C-alpha positions as CSV (number, residue, x, y, z in Angstrom):
1,M,78.8,31.5,157.5
2,P,80.9,30.2,154.6
3,K,83.1,27.1,155.2
4,E,86.7,27.8,155.9
5,E,89.0,26.9,153.0
6,V,91.4,24.0,153.7
7,K,94.8,23.4,152.2
8,I,95.3,20.8,149.5
9,Y,97.9,18.2,150.0
10,P,99.0,15.8,147.2
11,V,100.1,12.4,148.6
12,L,102.3,10.2,146.4
13,L,102.5,6.5,147.0
14,A,106.0,5.3,146.2
15,G,106.2,2.0,148.1
16,G,106.4,-0.5,145.2
17,I,109.4,-2.7,144.4
18,G,109.1,-2.6,140.6
19,S,109.2,-6.3,139.6
20,R,106.9,-5.8,136.5
21,L,109.5,-3.7,134.6
22,W,112.5,-5.8,135.5
23,P,115.5,-5.7,134.6
24,V,115.5,-1.8,134.6
25,S,113.3,-1.7,137.7
26,R,114.6,-3.7,140.7
27,E,113.8,-4.1,144.4
28,L,116.4,-1.5,145.5
29,F,115.7,0.8,142.5
30,P,112.0,0.5,141.5
31,K,110.4,2.0,138.5
32,Q,109.3,5.2,140.2
33,L,113.0,6.2,140.4
34,V,113.7,5.3,136.8
35,N,113.6,7.6,133.7
36,L,111.2,5.7,131.5
37,A,109.2,8.3,129.6
38,G,111.4,11.4,129.4
39,D,114.2,13.1,131.2
40,D,112.7,12.9,134.7
41,S,112.1,9.9,136.8
42,L,108.5,8.8,137.1
43,I,108.2,10.2,140.6
44,Q,109.6,13.6,139.4
45,D,107.2,13.6,136.5
46,T,104.3,12.8,138.8
47,I,105.2,15.8,141.0
48,K,105.8,18.3,138.2
49,R,102.4,17.6,136.4
50,L,100.5,18.6,139.5
51,S,101.4,22.3,139.1
52,P,99.9,24.8,138.8
53,V,96.6,23.3,140.0
54,L,98.2,22.0,143.1
55,D,101.0,23.5,145.2
56,I,103.8,21.0,144.9
57,D,105.4,22.4,148.0
58,N,102.6,20.6,149.9
59,V,103.5,17.2,148.4
60,R,103.9,14.3,150.8
61,I,105.5,11.0,149.7
62,V,105.2,7.6,151.4
63,C,108.0,5.2,150.4
64,G,110.0,2.2,151.7
65,D,113.0,2.6,153.9
66,D,115.3,1.3,151.2
67,H,114.3,4.2,148.9
68,Y,114.0,7.1,151.4
69,Y,117.3,8.9,150.6
70,E,117.0,8.4,146.9
71,V,113.5,9.9,147.0
72,L,114.9,12.9,148.9
73,R,117.5,13.3,146.2
74,H,114.9,13.1,143.4
75,L,113.0,15.9,145.1
76,E,116.0,18.1,145.4
77,E,116.9,17.6,141.7
78,I,113.7,19.3,140.7
79,N,114.1,22.1,143.3
80,V,111.4,20.8,145.7
81,S,112.4,21.1,149.3
82,S,112.5,17.6,150.8
83,D,112.2,18.8,154.4
84,G,109.4,16.9,156.2
85,K,107.9,15.7,152.9
86,V,108.9,12.0,152.9
87,I,107.5,9.3,155.2
88,S,109.3,6.0,155.1
89,E,107.6,2.7,155.8
90,P,109.8,0.1,157.5
91,C,107.8,-2.6,155.7
92,G,105.1,-2.7,153.1
93,R,101.5,-2.7,154.3
94,N,99.5,-1.8,151.1
95,T,97.7,1.4,150.3
96,A,95.2,1.8,153.2
97,P,97.8,2.1,155.9
98,A,100.1,4.2,153.7
99,I,97.4,6.7,152.9
100,L,96.2,6.9,156.5
101,L,99.8,7.4,157.7
102,A,100.1,10.4,155.4
103,V,96.7,11.8,156.3
104,L,97.4,11.7,160.1
105,S,100.9,13.1,159.6
106,I,99.4,16.1,157.7
107,L,96.7,16.6,160.5
108,K,99.5,17.1,163.0
109,N,99.7,20.6,161.5
110,E,96.3,21.1,160.0
111,K,92.7,21.0,161.4
112,D,91.6,19.5,158.1
113,A,92.8,19.2,154.5
114,V,91.8,18.0,151.1
115,I,94.0,15.1,150.2
116,L,94.7,13.9,146.6
117,V,96.4,10.5,146.3
118,F,98.5,9.5,143.4
119,P,100.6,6.5,142.6
120,S,104.1,7.8,141.8
121,D,104.8,5.4,138.9
122,H,102.0,6.2,136.4
123,V,102.2,8.4,133.3
124,I,99.7,10.9,131.8
125,S,99.9,12.4,128.3
126,D,97.1,15.0,128.4
127,Q,98.1,17.6,131.0
128,T,95.3,20.0,130.3
129,E,92.6,17.3,130.7
130,F,94.4,16.1,133.8
131,H,94.3,19.5,135.4
132,E,90.6,19.9,134.7
133,S,90.0,16.5,136.4
134,L,92.0,17.6,139.4
135,Q,89.9,20.7,139.9
136,K,86.7,18.7,139.6
137,A,88.0,16.2,142.1
138,V,88.8,19.0,144.6
139,D,85.3,20.4,144.2
140,L,83.8,17.0,144.9
141,A,86.0,16.4,147.9
142,N,84.9,19.7,149.3
143,M,81.4,18.3,149.1
144,D,82.5,15.5,151.5
145,K,82.7,12.9,148.8
146,I,85.4,10.3,148.4
147,V,86.5,10.5,144.8
148,T,88.2,7.9,142.7
149,F,89.4,8.7,139.2
150,G,87.9,6.2,136.8
151,I,89.7,6.0,133.4
152,K,87.4,5.8,130.4
153,P,88.5,2.5,128.8
154,N,89.2,2.5,125.0
155,Y,89.9,-1.2,124.6
156,P,89.0,-4.3,126.6
157,E,92.0,-4.4,129.0
158,T,92.2,-7.5,131.2
159,G,95.1,-6.3,133.3
160,Y,93.2,-3.6,135.3
161,G,90.5,-3.7,137.9
162,Y,87.3,-1.8,137.0
163,I,84.8,0.5,138.8
164,E,81.1,0.3,137.9
165,G,79.4,3.7,138.0
166,G,75.9,3.9,139.3
167,K,73.5,6.9,139.4
168,S,74.6,10.2,138.1
169,M,76.0,12.6,140.7
170,Y,77.5,16.1,140.7
171,G,78.7,17.2,137.3
172,D,80.3,14.3,135.4
173,S,80.6,12.0,138.4
174,F,78.7,8.8,139.3
175,A,78.0,7.0,142.5
176,V,80.3,4.0,142.9
177,R,78.2,0.9,142.4
178,R,81.0,-1.6,142.9
179,F,84.6,-2.5,142.3
180,V,85.4,-5.5,140.1
181,E,88.5,-7.6,139.8
182,K,90.5,-7.9,136.6
183,P,88.1,-9.5,134.1
184,D,88.7,-12.0,131.3
185,E,88.5,-10.7,127.8
186,K,84.9,-11.5,127.2
187,T,83.8,-9.7,130.4
188,A,86.1,-6.8,129.6
189,R,84.4,-6.4,126.2
190,R,81.0,-6.4,127.9
191,Y,82.2,-3.7,130.3
192,L,83.5,-1.6,127.4
193,K,80.1,-1.9,125.6
194,A,78.1,-1.0,128.8
195,G,79.8,2.4,129.0
196,N,79.6,2.8,132.8
197,F,82.7,0.8,133.7
198,F,86.0,2.5,134.2
199,W,89.6,1.4,134.8
200,N,90.6,1.7,138.4
201,S,93.5,4.2,138.4
202,G,94.3,4.1,142.1
203,M,94.0,7.9,142.3
204,F,91.7,9.5,145.0
205,A,90.5,12.8,146.4
206,F,88.8,13.4,149.8
207,K,88.8,15.5,152.9
208,A,91.0,14.1,155.7
209,S,88.2,14.4,158.2
210,V,85.8,12.5,155.9
211,V,88.2,9.5,155.3
212,I,89.1,9.3,159.0
213,K,85.4,8.9,159.8
214,E,85.2,6.1,157.3
215,F,88.2,4.4,158.8
216,Q,86.5,4.7,162.2
217,A,83.4,3.1,160.8
218,Y,84.9,0.3,158.8
219,E,88.6,-0.2,159.9
220,P,88.8,1.1,163.5
221,G,91.7,-1.2,164.3
222,I,93.9,0.3,161.5
223,L,93.0,3.8,162.6
224,K,93.9,3.1,166.2
225,G,97.2,1.5,165.1
226,I,98.3,4.3,162.8
227,K,97.3,7.0,165.4
228,K,99.6,5.3,167.9
229,I,102.4,5.2,165.3
230,V,102.0,8.9,164.4
231,S,102.0,9.9,168.0
232,K,105.5,8.4,168.5
233,G,107.1,11.0,166.2
234,D,108.3,11.4,162.7
235,S,109.8,7.9,162.3
236,V,107.6,4.8,161.9
237,P,108.6,2.0,164.3
238,F,108.9,-1.4,162.6
239,D,107.5,-3.3,165.6
240,L,104.2,-1.3,165.5
241,Y,103.8,-1.0,161.7
242,E,104.3,-4.7,160.9
243,K,101.2,-5.4,163.1
244,I,99.0,-3.2,160.9
245,P,96.8,-5.3,158.5
246,D,98.1,-5.5,154.9
247,I,95.1,-4.1,153.0
248,S,94.3,-1.9,150.1
249,I,92.3,1.3,150.3
250,D,89.8,-0.3,147.9
251,Y,89.1,-3.2,150.3
252,A,89.3,-1.2,153.5
253,I,87.2,1.8,152.5
254,M,86.1,2.3,148.9
255,E,84.1,-1.0,148.6
256,K,82.2,-0.1,151.9
257,T,81.7,3.6,151.9
258,K,78.5,5.3,150.9
259,K,80.4,8.5,150.0
260,G,82.3,7.1,147.0
261,V,82.0,8.7,143.6
262,V,83.8,7.9,140.4
263,L,85.0,10.7,138.3
264,P,85.3,9.6,134.6
265,S,88.6,10.8,133.3
266,D,90.3,10.7,129.9
267,F,93.8,12.2,130.1
268,G,96.0,9.6,128.5
269,W,96.7,7.5,131.6
270,S,98.8,4.4,131.9
271,D,100.1,2.6,135.0
272,I,103.2,1.4,133.0
273,G,102.5,-2.1,134.4
274,S,104.5,-4.0,131.8
275,W,106.9,-3.4,128.9
276,K,103.9,-3.8,126.6
277,S,102.1,-0.9,128.3
278,L,105.2,1.3,128.1
279,Y,105.5,0.4,124.4
280,D,101.8,1.4,123.9
281,F,102.3,4.7,125.7
282,L,105.5,5.8,123.9
283,P,105.6,7.4,120.4
284,K,106.5,4.9,117.7
285,G,109.1,5.3,115.0
286,K,109.7,3.6,111.7
287,D,108.0,0.2,111.4
288,N,106.1,0.9,114.6
289,N,109.2,0.4,116.8
290,V,110.2,2.1,120.0
291,I,114.0,2.3,120.5
292,E,116.0,3.8,123.3
293,G,119.8,3.9,123.5
294,D,122.4,2.6,121.0
295,V,120.2,0.5,118.8
296,I,120.3,-0.5,115.2
297,L,117.3,-2.3,113.7
298,Q,117.1,-4.4,110.5
299,D,113.9,-5.9,109.3
300,T,112.3,-5.3,112.7
301,R,108.7,-4.3,113.3
302,N,106.3,-3.7,116.2
303,S,109.1,-4.1,118.8
304,F,110.5,-2.3,121.9
305,V,114.3,-2.3,122.1
306,R,116.2,-0.5,125.0
307,S,119.9,-0.5,125.6
308,E,121.6,1.3,128.5
309,N,125.3,1.1,127.6
310,R,126.1,-1.0,124.6
311,L,125.1,-1.5,121.0
312,V,122.1,-3.8,120.4
313,V,121.4,-4.9,116.8
314,T,118.3,-6.8,115.8
315,N,117.5,-8.7,112.6
316,S,114.3,-10.1,111.2
317,I,112.1,-10.0,114.4
318,E,108.7,-8.6,115.3
319,N,106.5,-8.2,118.3
320,I,109.6,-8.5,120.6
321,V,110.8,-6.6,123.6
322,I,114.6,-6.5,124.3
323,V,115.9,-4.7,127.4
324,D,119.6,-4.6,127.9
325,T,121.2,-3.4,131.2
326,P,124.9,-3.7,132.3
327,D,124.3,-7.1,134.0
328,T,121.2,-8.5,132.3
329,V,119.5,-8.9,128.9
330,F,115.7,-9.6,128.9
331,V,114.1,-10.9,125.7
332,S,110.4,-11.6,125.5
333,S,107.4,-11.5,123.2
334,L,105.8,-8.1,123.6
335,E,102.4,-9.5,124.5
336,E,103.7,-11.8,127.2
337,S,106.2,-9.4,128.7
338,R,103.9,-8.8,131.7
339,N,104.9,-12.3,132.9
340,V,108.3,-11.0,133.9
341,K,107.1,-10.9,137.5
342,S,107.3,-14.7,137.5
343,V,110.9,-14.5,136.2
344,V,111.8,-12.2,139.1
345,N,110.3,-14.7,141.6
346,K,112.4,-17.4,140.0
347,L,115.5,-15.3,140.4
348,K,114.7,-14.8,144.1
349,K,114.4,-18.6,144.6
350,L,117.7,-19.1,142.9
351,G,119.4,-16.6,145.1
352,R,120.4,-14.4,142.2
353,K,121.3,-10.8,143.1
354,E,120.0,-9.5,139.8
355,F,116.4,-9.4,141.1
356,K,117.4,-7.0,143.9
357,S,120.0,-4.5,142.6
358,H,121.8,-3.2,139.6
359,V,125.6,-3.2,139.2
360,T,125.2,0.4,140.3
361,V,123.8,0.6,143.8
362,Y,122.4,3.8,145.3
363,R,123.2,4.8,148.8
364,P,122.3,7.9,150.9
365,W,125.8,9.3,150.2
366,G,126.1,8.5,146.5
367,T,126.5,5.3,144.4
368,Y,128.9,2.5,143.8
369,T,129.3,0.4,140.6
370,I,130.8,-3.0,140.5
371,L,133.3,-3.0,137.6
372,E,134.7,-6.5,138.1
373,E,134.4,-9.2,140.7
374,N,135.9,-12.6,141.4
375,N,136.6,-14.9,144.4
376,D,139.3,-12.8,146.1
377,S,139.0,-9.3,144.5
378,K,136.4,-6.7,143.6
379,I,136.8,-3.4,141.8
380,K,134.2,-0.6,142.3
381,R,133.7,2.9,141.2
382,I,132.4,4.9,144.2
383,V,130.7,8.3,143.6
384,V,130.3,10.5,146.7
385,Y,127.9,13.5,146.5
386,P,129.3,16.9,147.4
387,G,129.4,17.3,151.1
388,A,128.5,13.7,151.8
389,K,130.5,11.1,153.7
390,L,130.4,7.3,154.2
391,S,130.1,5.9,157.7
392,L,133.2,5.5,159.9
393,Q,133.7,1.7,159.5
394,M,136.0,-1.3,159.4
395,H,136.1,-4.7,157.8
396,Y,137.3,-8.0,159.2
397,H,137.9,-9.9,156.0
398,R,139.1,-7.4,153.3
399,S,141.6,-4.7,152.7
400,E,140.9,-1.8,150.3
401,H,143.0,0.4,147.9
402,W,141.5,3.8,147.1
403,I,142.5,5.8,144.0
404,V,141.0,9.3,143.4
405,A,139.8,9.5,139.8
406,Q,137.9,12.8,140.1
407,G,137.5,15.5,142.8
408,T,139.0,15.8,146.3
409,A,138.7,13.2,149.1
410,K,139.0,13.6,152.8
411,I,140.3,10.3,154.2
412,T,140.2,8.9,157.6
413,N,142.6,5.9,157.7
414,G,143.3,4.6,161.2
415,D,144.7,7.5,163.3
416,Q,145.4,9.6,160.2
417,V,143.1,12.2,158.5
418,F,144.4,13.6,155.2
419,I,143.4,14.9,151.8
420,L,143.8,13.1,148.5
421,K,143.5,14.7,145.1
422,E,143.2,13.2,141.6
423,N,145.6,10.4,140.8
424,E,146.6,10.0,144.4
425,S,145.9,6.8,146.5
426,T,145.9,5.2,149.9
427,F,145.8,1.6,151.3
428,V,143.3,0.6,154.0
429,P,144.4,-2.6,155.8
430,K,141.6,-4.9,157.2
431,T,140.4,-4.0,160.7
432,N,141.6,-0.3,160.2
433,R,138.8,2.2,161.0
434,H,138.3,4.3,157.9
435,R,136.0,6.9,156.3
436,L,135.6,8.5,152.9
437,E,134.3,12.1,152.6
438,N,133.7,14.6,149.8
439,P,134.6,18.1,151.0
440,G,134.3,19.5,147.5
441,S,131.6,21.0,145.3
442,I,131.7,18.4,142.6
443,P,131.1,14.6,142.9
444,L,134.0,12.6,144.1
445,H,134.9,9.5,142.1
446,I,137.0,6.8,143.7
447,I,138.3,3.5,142.2
448,E,138.2,1.0,145.1
449,V,140.0,-2.3,144.8
450,Q,139.0,-4.8,147.5
451,M,141.2,-7.8,148.3
452,G,140.3,-10.7,150.6
453,K,138.8,-14.1,151.0
454,Y,135.3,-12.7,151.7
455,L,134.0,-9.6,149.9
456,G,130.3,-9.5,151.0
457,E,128.6,-6.2,151.8
458,D,127.8,-7.6,155.2
459,D,131.4,-7.6,156.4
460,I,131.1,-4.1,157.9
461,V,131.2,-2.6,161.4
462,R,129.9,1.0,161.7
463,F,131.1,3.3,164.4
464,D,129.5,6.5,163.3
465,D,127.0,7.3,160.5
466,D,125.2,10.4,159.2
467,F,122.2,8.3,158.1
468,G,121.3,6.4,161.3
469,R,122.8,3.1,160.2
470,T,125.4,2.8,163.0
471,V,125.8,-0.8,164.0
472,K,128.7,-2.1,166.0
473,A,128.9,-5.8,165.4
474,K,130.5,-8.3,167.7
475,K,133.9,-9.4,166.4
476,K,133.1,-13.1,167.0
477,T,130.0,-12.8,164.7
478,A,132.0,-11.3,161.8
479,K,134.8,-13.8,162.2
480,K,132.8,-16.9,161.9
481,K,134.0,-19.5,159.4
482,V,133.2,-18.7,155.8
483,V,131.0,-21.5,154.4
484,K,129.1,-22.2,151.2
485,K,129.1,-19.3,148.6
486,K,131.4,-17.5,151.0
487,A,128.5,-16.3,153.1
488,V,129.2,-15.1,156.6
489,K,126.7,-16.6,159.1
490,G,125.0,-14.2,161.5
491,K,122.8,-11.1,161.0
492,K,123.5,-9.3,157.8
493,K,124.2,-5.6,157.7
494,K,123.6,-3.3,154.8
495,G,126.5,-2.3,152.7
496,K,128.7,0.8,152.8
């Protein structure tokens, strides 16, 4: 009797915080949400290229709590239903728990399934070759093999881990002999010459039932812990998930399993792990430069220059990367740009907000952009998506003036509920309960002027919230004395 066909589920891993492409990628808006190589974000591009070989309606995405609503929005922008497709982790626990979380969630509705795992922040240039590799991987998975896509190296890269292929298996595949860490240049050249070493792409294919048996054999504690979490419902409890070991799928399963095969692949892959790798991937213009945005080059060669909102002019430079954002300019030699991660760590130690967020901050209901800020006032542009609303809230330390710049606003201000149209305004005194809603069909733009001696995003008490963030703080906590850097002591709350 022939085996019953099982459904195929693509699983995207989107839990990174994006420090290697700072300042465009930041902790609250990592590179998978950024448009880096086209009109779509990397996560949107990852989903689109799966079709038609895989049904993108079956996609599942594992991401961090901070990015959950933005991932939903990115799905909806490409007309993919977001219903039940996104699993949010309350804290990062590496790829093994994330993958198992997705697998067990899928098995709540399926007896078995073929799972294909993809990082959500990589790029691929040869779609035809990629689709052929997908089909080969599905075939191998149906033979109860655990497949890892090994990228055929074309130069001695020292920034990737490698997979050594062993004896020839089915079709083009090889048994996995071993995984090796990032090599030095001499070792990488030896791997390249040997011909049976491949870059570790972090992409996999396997049957759910097969990988669960391997977890039971090699990591039974993780399997037990994730089963308990999945049995609790759709949300992932922080207190349970933080106890799960932080371990990659390579260490947990791939280095131990006897079912592993490496599928050699050559489809123009890059993990976009640095500005140099993005430069290598993108098409070059005159003098071997890559430019994005409002850029004028003079006597400039072999460089990457990106500007988001102002003119950038270069003169007599080469092998340089310049990335300009509204609040930061990053300048580096192209070759050493991968060291930006250490810069981000330094910013964290200094307490700089630039490591974490842009001047435009994404929220479940829309965005806000800080236009100007000083000790006792802050000006924001708030954009509320159609049909969305902020929490019903109040502030102890600041008052707010709202001016409608575009669209129609439904305002709750104390005991009053009323409509404001373009060029109309209202004043919200401190301690007044208030709410901003967009009842219209176009984005609502509000200019908000905050006034007060403390303007931090943690000065907020929520009474009702569509996004489950309702927190009613004790008045005495929020009223504590403002000390150094105007920071309010006590537990911080997320912003609006």
